[in-house]
C-alpha positions in Angstrom: 30.5 6.8 4.8 30.6 3.7 2.5 29.3 0.5 4.0 31.6 -2.5 3.4 29.9 -5.8 3.1 31.9 -9.0 3.7 30.5 -12.6 3.3 32.2 -15.4 5.3 31.5 -18.9 4.0 31.5 -22.1 6.0 31.4 -19.9 9.0 30.7 -22.6 11.6 32.4 -21.8 14.9 34.6 -18.9 13.7 33.3 -16.5 16.3 36.7 -15.0 17.1 37.2 -14.1 13.5 33.9 -12.3 13.3 34.7 -10.4 16.5 38.2 -9.4 15.1 36.6 -7.9 12.0 34.0 -6.1 14.0 36.7 -4.6 16.2 38.8 -3.7 13.2 35.9 -1.8 11.7 35.4 0.1 14.9 39.1 0.9 15.2 39.3 2.1 11.6 35.9 4.0 11.8 34.6 1.8 8.9 31.0 0.9 8.5 31.0 -2.9 8.1 28.1 -5.3 7.6 29.1 -9.0 8.1 27.2 -11.8 6.3 27.6 -15.4 7.3 26.8 -18.4 5.1 26.5 -22.0 6.3 24.5 -25.1 5.7 23.1 -25.0 9.2 21.3 -22.0 10.6 22.4 -22.9 14.1 26.1 -22.5 13.5 27.4 -20.4 16.4 29.3 -17.8 14.4 26.1 -16.9 12.6 24.9 -15.2 15.7 27.8 -12.8 15.5 26.9 -11.7 12.0 24.6 -8.9 10.9 22.8 -11.1 8.4 22.8 -14.8 7.5 22.3 -16.9 4.5 21.7 -20.7 4.4 23.4 -22.4 1.5 23.6 -25.9 0.1 26.6 -28.3 0.6 29.9 -27.1 -0.9 30.1 -30.2 -3.1 26.6 -29.8 -4.5 26.3 -28.6 -8.1 24.4 -25.4 -7.2 26.8 -24.1 -4.5 28.7 -21.6 -6.5 25.7 -20.2 -8.3 23.9 -19.8 -5.0 26.8 -17.9 -3.6 27.1 -15.7 -6.7 23.4 -14.9 -6.4 23.8 -13.9 -2.8 26.8 -11.7 -3.6 24.9 -10.0 -6.4 21.7 -9.5 -4.4 23.4 -8.3 -1.2 26.1 -6.3 -3.0 28.9 -8.1 -1.3 32.3 -6.4 -1.6 34.5 -9.3 -0.3 34.0 -13.0 0.2 36.2 -14.7 2.7 36.3 -18.6 2.9 37.1 -20.2 6.2 37.5 -23.9 5.6 39.7 -26.0 3.4 37.0 -27.8 1.4 35.7 -24.5 0.1 39.0 -23.1 -1.2 39.6 -24.7 -4.6 36.1 -24.4 -6.0 36.0 -20.7 -5.0 39.4 -20.0 -6.4 38.5 -21.6 -9.7 35.3 -19.5 -10.0 36.6 -16.1 -9.0 35.6 -14.6 -12.3 32.0 -15.3 -11.6 32.1 -13.4 -8.4 34.1 -10.6 -10.0 31.4 -10.2 -12.6 28.9 -9.2 -9.9 31.3 -6.9 -8.1 32.6 -9.3 -5.4 36.3 -10.0 -4.8 37.2 -13.4 -3.3 40.0 -13.3 -0.8 41.8 -16.3 -2.0 45.0 -17.3 -3.8 45.2 -18.6 -7.3 44.0 -22.1 -8.2 47.4 -23.5 -8.9 48.5 -22.4 -5.4 45.5 -23.9 -3.8 46.2 -27.2 -5.4 49.7 -27.2 -4.0 48.2 -26.9 -0.5 45.5 -29.5 -1.0 48.0 -32.3 -1.9 50.7 -32.9 0.7 53.0 -34.3 -1.9 53.0 -31.0 -3.8 53.2 -29.1 -0.5 56.5 -30.7 0.5 58.1 -30.2 -2.9 57.0 -26.6 -2.9 58.8 -26.0 0.4 61.9 -27.6 -1.0 61.6 -25.3 -4.1 61.5 -22.3 -1.7 64.8 -23.4 -0.2 63.1 -24.6 3.0 63.3 -28.0 4.6 60.4 -30.4 4.6 59.9 -34.1 5.4 59.4 -35.7 2.0 56.4 -38.1 1.7 55.7 -41.4 0.0 52.3 -42.7 -1.0 52.7 -46.4 -0.3 53.5 -47.6 3.2 55.3 -50.6 1.9 57.8 -48.3 0.2 58.6 -46.2 3.2 62.2 -46.6 4.2 63.0 -43.4 6.1 62.8 -44.8 9.6 60.6 -44.6 12.6 58.7 -43.0 14.1 56.8 -42.1 11.0 53.8 -39.9 10.4 50.8 -40.9 8.3 47.9 -38.6 7.3 45.5 -38.0 4.5 46.9 -36.5 1.3 44.1 -33.9 1.3 43.4 -33.5 5.0 43.0 -30.9 7.6 42.5 -30.3 11.4 44.7 -33.4 12.2 41.8 -35.7 11.3 43.2 -39.2 10.7 46.8 -38.1 11.3 48.8 -40.7 13.3 52.3 -41.3 14.6 53.5 -44.8 13.8 56.2 -46.3 16.0 56.9 -49.3 13.8 56.0 -51.0 10.5 53.1 -52.9 12.1 51.5 -49.8 13.4 52.1 -48.1 10.0 50.3 -50.9 8.2 47.4 -50.7 10.5 47.0 -47.0 10.1 47.3 -47.2 6.4 44.3 -49.6 6.3 42.2 -46.9 7.9 43.1 -44.0 5.5 41.9 -44.2 1.9 44.4 -41.8 0.3 47.5 -41.1 2.5 51.1 -40.0 2.7 53.8 -41.3 5.0 56.7 -39.1 6.0 59.4 -39.1 8.7 58.1 -37.9 12.1 60.0 -34.7 13.1 60.5 -34.4 16.9 60.4 -30.8 18.1 58.3 -27.8 18.9 55.4 -26.9 16.6 54.8 -23.4 15.3 52.2 -21.6 13.2 53.0 -18.7 10.9 50.0 -16.4 10.6 50.5 -14.5 7.4 48.5 -11.8 5.8 49.3 -10.4 2.4 47.7 -7.7 0.2 45.8 -8.6 -3.0 49.1 -8.7 -5.0 50.8 -11.1 -2.6 53.0 -8.6 -0.7 53.4 -9.4 3.0 51.7 -7.2 5.5 51.9 -9.3 8.7 54.0 -12.4 9.6 53.5 -13.7 13.1 55.2 -16.9 14.3 53.6 -18.4 17.4 54.3 -21.6 19.3 51.5 -24.1 19.6 51.8 -24.7 23.3 48.6 -26.8 23.6 46.4 -28.2 20.8 43.1 -30.1 20.7 41.9 -31.8 17.5 44.2 -29.6 15.4 43.0 -26.4 17.0 45.4 -24.4 19.1 44.2 -23.9 22.8 47.3 -22.1 24.0 49.8 -20.2 22.0 52.9 -18.0 22.6 53.8 -15.2 20.1 57.4 -15.8 19.0 58.7 -13.2 16.6 61.7 -15.3 15.6 63.8 -13.6 12.8 64.7 -16.9 11.2 61.1 -18.0 10.8 60.1 -14.6 9.5 62.9 -14.7 6.9 61.8 -18.2 5.9 58.2 -17.0 5.6 59.2 -14.2 3.3 61.0 -16.7 1.0 57.8 -18.8 0.9 55.6 -15.7 0.2 57.9 -14.6 -2.6 57.1 -17.8 -4.5 53.5 -18.4 -3.3 52.2 -14.8 -3.8 49.2 -15.3 -1.5 46.1 -13.2 -1.8 45.1 -12.4 1.8 45.7 -14.8 4.6 47.6 -18.1 4.8 48.5 -20.2 7.7 51.8 -22.3 7.6 52.7 -25.1 10.0 56.3 -26.0 10.8 58.3 -27.9 13.4 61.6 -26.7 14.8 63.6 -30.0 15.3 64.6 -30.6 18.8 68.2 -31.6 18.2 69.3 -29.6 15.2 67.1 -26.5 15.7 66.3 -26.5 12.0 62.8 -25.7 10.8 60.8 -28.4 8.9 57.8 -27.1 7.1 54.7 -29.3 7.2 51.7 -27.7 5.5 50.0 -24.5 4.2 46.4 -23.6 4.7 45.6 -20.7 2.3 42.9 -19.1 4.6 42.6 -17.7 8.1 43.7 -20.4 10.6 41.5 -21.0 13.6 44.1 -19.3 15.8 44.7 -16.3 13.5 42.6 -14.0 15.8 45.3 -14.7 18.5 47.9 -13.0 16.4 45.5 -10.1 15.8 45.1 -9.7 19.6 48.9 -9.5 19.8 48.9 -6.6 17.4 48.8 -8.1 13.9 46.0 -5.9 12.4 45.2 -8.3 9.6 41.5 -7.6 9.7 42.2 -3.8 9.7 44.6 -4.2 6.8 42.0 -6.0 4.7 39.4 -3.2 5.4 42.0 -0.6 4.5 42.7 -2.5 1.2 39.0 -2.6 0.4 38.9 1.2 0.9 41.8 1.6 -1.5 44.2 2.7 1.2 47.9 1.9 1.2 49.1 -0.7 3.7 52.7 -1.4 4.5 54.5 -4.4 6.1 54.7 -4.2 9.9 56.1 -6.3 12.7 54.7 -4.2 15.6 53.5 -7.3 17.5 53.6 -8.2 21.2 56.5 -10.6 21.1 56.2 -13.2 23.9 52.5 -12.7 24.6 50.7 -15.9 25.6 47.0 -16.5 24.8 44.7 -19.3 25.9 41.4 -20.0 24.3 38.1 -21.2 25.8 34.7 -22.4 24.7 31.7 -20.2 25.0 28.1 -21.0 24.4 25.5 -19.1 22.5 21.8 -19.7 22.8 20.2 -20.7 19.5 16.8 -21.9 20.8 15.6 -20.6 24.1 13.1 -22.8 26.0 9.7 -21.8 27.2 9.9 -22.3 31.0 11.7 -19.2 32.2 9.4 -16.3 33.2 10.4 -13.0 31.8 11.0 -10.3 34.3 12.3 -7.5 32.1 11.3 -6.3 28.6 13.5 -4.0 26.5 11.9 -2.1 23.6 13.3 -0.4 20.6 11.7 3.0 20.0 11.4 3.9 16.3 9.0 1.8 14.3 8.5 -0.5 17.3 6.4 1.7 19.6 5.4 4.4 17.1 5.6 4.9 13.3 8.9 6.7 12.5 7.5 8.0 9.2 5.2 10.1 11.4 8.2 11.7 12.9 9.7 12.4 9.5 6.6 14.1 8.3 6.4 16.1 11.5 9.9 17.3 10.9 9.2 18.2 7.3 6.2 20.3 8.4 8.5 22.2 10.7 11.1 22.8 7.9 8.3 23.9 5.5 7.0 26.3 8.2 10.5 27.7 8.6 10.9 28.2 4.8 7.5 29.9 4.8 5.6 27.6 2.4 3.4 24.9 3.8 3.2 23.0 0.5 6.9 22.2 0.8 5.9 19.5 3.2 4.6 17.3 0.4 7.5 18.1 -1.8 9.9 17.0 0.9 7.9 13.8 1.4 8.1 13.1 -2.4 11.9 13.4 -2.3 12.0 11.1 0.8 9.9 8.4 -0.9 12.2 8.5 -3.9 15.1 7.7 -1.6 16.7 11.1 -2.0 18.1 13.5 0.7 14.9 15.5 0.9 16.1 18.7 2.5 19.1 18.9 0.2 16.9 18.3 -2.9 14.3 20.9 -1.9 16.8 23.6 -1.1 18.6 23.0 -4.4 15.2 23.2 -6.2 14.2 26.5 -4.6 17.7 28.0 -4.7 18.3 28.2 -0.9 21.2 25.9 -0.4 22.7 28.3 2.2 19.8 27.5 4.6 20.7 23.8 4.9 22.3 23.9 8.4 19.4 26.0 9.8 16.8 23.5 8.2 18.6 20.6 9.7 18.6 22.3 13.1 14.9 22.9 12.8 14.2 19.3 11.8 16.3 17.9 14.6 15.1 20.3 17.3 11.3 20.4 16.5 8.7 19.2 18.9 7.3 16.2 17.1 3.6 15.4 16.6 3.7 11.6 16.9 1.6 8.9 18.5 2.1 5.4 19.8 0.8 2.5 17.8 -2.6 1.3 18.7 -2.4 -1.1 21.6 1.1 0.0 22.9 -0.2 1.9 25.9 -2.4 -1.1 27.0 0.5 -3.5 26.5 2.9 -1.4 28.6 0.3 -1.1 31.3 -0.3 -4.8 31.4 3.4 -5.5 31.7 3.8 -3.0 34.5 0.9 -4.5 36.4 2.7 -7.9 36.4 5.8 -6.3 37.9 7.9 -6.5 34.7 10.7 -4.1 34.3 10.4 -1.9 31.2 13.5 -0.6 29.4 14.2 1.1 26.1 17.4 1.1 24.0 17.3 3.5 21.1 19.8 4.8 18.6 20.0 8.4 17.3 20.9 11.9 18.0 20.1 12.5 21.7 18.1 15.7 21.3 15.8 14.1 18.7 15.3 10.9 20.6 14.6 12.7 23.8 12.0 14.9 22.0 10.3 11.8 20.7 10.2 10.1 24.1 8.7 13.3 25.7 6.1 13.7 23.0 5.0 10.1 23.5 4.9 10.4 27.3 7.2 7.5 27.8 9.6 8.9 30.5 6.9 8.2 33.1 6.2 4.7 31.8 9.7 3.2 31.4 12.0 2.2 34.3 15.2 2.9 32.4 15.9 4.4 29.0 19.3 4.2 27.2 20.0 6.5 24.2 23.1 4.8 22.9 24.7 8.0 21.4 24.8 9.4 24.9 27.1 6.6 26.0 29.9 8.2 24.0 29.0 8.3 20.3 27.6 6.3 17.4 30.0 3.4 18.0 27.7 2.4 20.9 24.7 2.0 18.6 23.2 -1.4 18.0 24.5 -4.0 17.4 26.9 -3.0 20.1 25.9 -4.9 23.3 26.9 -2.4 25.9 23.5 -0.8 26.4 22.0 -4.3 26.9 24.6 -5.1 29.5 23.9 -1.9 31.3 20.2 -2.7 31.7 20.9 -6.3 32.7 23.2 -5.1 35.5 20.8 -2.3 36.5 18.0 -4.8 36.9 20.2 -7.7 38.3 18.5 -10.2 36.0 19.8 -13.2 34.2 19.8 -12.8 30.4 17.2 -15.6 30.0 14.8 -13.5 32.2 14.9 -10.7 29.6 13.4 -10.2 26.2 14.1 -7.6 23.6 11.6 -6.3 21.0 12.8 -4.5 17.8 11.9 -4.1 14.1 15.3 -3.9 12.3 16.6 -7.3 11.4 19.9 -5.8 10.3 21.1 -4.6 13.7 18.6 -5.2 16.5 19.0 -8.8 17.4 22.7 -9.6 17.3 23.5 -8.3 20.8 20.6 -9.8 22.8 21.1 -13.1 21.0 24.8 -13.3 21.9 24.0 -12.4 25.5 21.3 -15.1 25.7 18.2 -12.9 25.8 15.0 -13.8 24.0 14.0 -11.6 21.2 10.7 -10.7 19.4 11.1 -9.5 15.9 8.3 -7.1 15.0 8.0 -7.5 11.3 6.8 -3.9 10.7 5.8 -3.8 7.0 5.1 -0.1 7.2 8.3 0.9 8.9 11.5 2.5 7.5 13.1 -0.9 7.5 10.4 -3.3 6.3 11.1 -7.1 6.2 13.1 -8.0 3.1 11.8 -11.5 2.9 15.3 -12.8 3.3 15.4 -13.0 7.1 16.0 -16.6 8.0 15.2 -16.3 11.6 18.2 -18.0 13.2 18.5 -15.2 15.8 14.9 -14.7 16.6 12.9 -16.7 19.1 9.6 -15.5 17.8 8.5 -13.2 14.9 5.4 -11.0 15.3 3.5 -9.7 12.2 1.3 -7.3 14.1 1.2 -5.3 17.3 -1.4 -7.7 18.6 0.9 -10.7 18.0 3.7 -8.9 19.8 1.6 -8.2 22.8 0.3 -11.7 23.1 3.8 -13.2 22.9 5.1 -10.8 25.5 2.3 -11.4 28.0 2.7 -15.1 27.5 6.5 -14.8 28.3 5.7 -12.9 31.4 3.4 -15.5 32.8 
């Protein structure tokens, strides 16, 4: 199955959006790797990504080149911007990204410019046959009555946006904003249109929702309102704008007339867009389907009238040193024993079945070349029909494997201190159970979770369910637990989100050696050797 790679820029606090794409991949049975880019490695949403990249400021000269290099090196399929200040420069440089195989989910530059200047935005609404309060750029020339509304010409998130009740207030506010517009204040109910289009600008989802409660421009409480008039107006706007991907439109339904006055367009996922997705607008799923080359049609199957309320949630980015660890969870492969040893053991079993011991080395040569070893060998010797039997032999053999030096002593030392020992391992249950038996670990560990036994591969890391199971079994607080693993791509997302400490065993001899690009935002400590790991764990456990 192809792995789709998406890079979100300016990721900040967009945790809900990351979760929406993760859930979409699960629902569509897509393999998705999420990358997050931000100036600060402590941005909360980074802890919900599979991998992270630190970048310079968006207004710095090297920003685009840095992103292009990331996209090329990490083979990014799709780049999705999340904040307004990123949009124009990314739109203007789409060809640079396309040259390295990355599509940018963003509208054309001339459309982005319409959105970034409120003068152009209002005129665009009028050109679409919609109503909009027309602005002026000089408060002394404003003659359309009070209350008035003054805000930055290129603003967002309601920053420096004010309601002026009279000319004196208007003058005062104008002195605080460098480049502003003034327009009539429309009294009424505020709505957001969450819109998602395909790459050619055809609408896939249009979801109007009432902004019931708002804080600093971000919706706190919303009601889905599938109003046919708003949907018709949105289609008129889409026809002229031709968005690529998501746009968010703000409007006010005037209290007295009931007419809609359109205020602004943000050509990106709005902060509240995941609320529409929760109501049934499968925007993230649609984007994944488009990436896969699948057909996606317009749909209005949304929970009309559904009400959603948002809340803040913390994520631990730098655990302290004072909490004593009472439970340690280990990964298995390449953390407690060398997985290459298991691979070689399996190849010996296959070679024995095929009747030629020298096939072991040939299988290993194919493996080291990154090829499907069994397939290649069987093709070479003309026994392709034996594939299923060879796979069965490999998966069912009794492995000849050994713990890393020092592991037995470490586990005994932890047990002697009363520390709970757990294991979370991915893989086919029969193979993982054979490894655990061969290593004699059933009698050492208090609890072992083979994630595939929970219901399938969808429960493999980075899914957090196995971690929650052990936390509840042991009745411990997350900060009293530590997880040890070797795979930076999937091991540390779940424990980090739950508030557990983590030890990253940088196993240079493993199947997933450190790439050198790990930036450490999700690891509390990194251990280069088994000795380092043991010392850290024993220190944690007092």
